[in-house]
C-alpha angles and dihedrals in degrees: 000000000000116000118245123224131184130023123006122260109270113237111243094012116123117218132201115223109242115185116204141184121219136172142214099213111203125183131155093345096308135100123231110219135171122236111212116201099202158081081003119358108244147142114249142175105261114257144079148182125348108229119229108279093010120130110243093233091049088052090050093053092045095047095045090050093048094048100038110016090235132122115220138206140200100020112193121189112241103172150301140244139184129234129183113211148138112260106209094187089060098028096230142101112252142195097214113205102198118197112193129204133188109229141163121241104226109170134021110216096180140289121332115283093207108096114244095020130112130183113239127183113214136182109250095252091046091051091051089053097044106040106109099210123075090213091051090052092048092052092048090048088053091055093045092050091053094249094108 
């Protein structure tokens, strides 16, 4: 069973399953995050939805590049969690199944190409305090404790 984080499931609400690929990006003792301006400004682990027919690792590389401008190497799966939420960009309620990898940012190609995103390097403790999602914080805590 995959642990759930965030708001409770709403009784009577139907949800679309939305798989996603996310990364804890560790380099030289710091964590590369993405800061998303809207709909609510917050720090996040880089990543996002896996498109129909897309390989999860291909989605991970694509999403990290779009949200940070960085290429990554050596992704290693560290866990997964679920989150039930409304997705205003898509105008539907989703059961997000978030698979998280630990990876190393290796080459910066430029700024993020995803509108409203910026790449931000944080110290590990700072990242734990600033990440907006409870599941993101749990996955980072797993890595920092040596369990990831």
